[in-house]
C-alpha angles and dihedrals in degrees: 000000000000121000124200103224095176110122122227111250112232114243125212130189121238110239090215106045095018091226119145112236138166109284089233094061094052134081118237122217114195134203110202123209090264088061093251118148124212141153112261110204091174095051089220105095115117121252140057111327136199128191133223135179118260094243131098093234091064093044092051091046089050092052095046097045099037098232094143091053091050093044094053098029095229142086113278114221119228088242093065091053088049090050093048090050087066090062097042118096 
């Protein structure tokens, strides 16, 4: 008897381009209970999260269309976009 022990990789949707990608290849932005927004490179911070692709095009689109603002239901400070730019390729 052969068992397939390979785990299924979780998928997440980018708020900008709406493409499904593996969770590990995405950036997570989190809104805490105090309505503070920050980048979450580990993906483990508590709070409401939204995912975005690790490329500059999706980051620019999210900023232009306000998709991160809608997904997290709060204003996104400019410092958060600058922080996300460090992780974008």
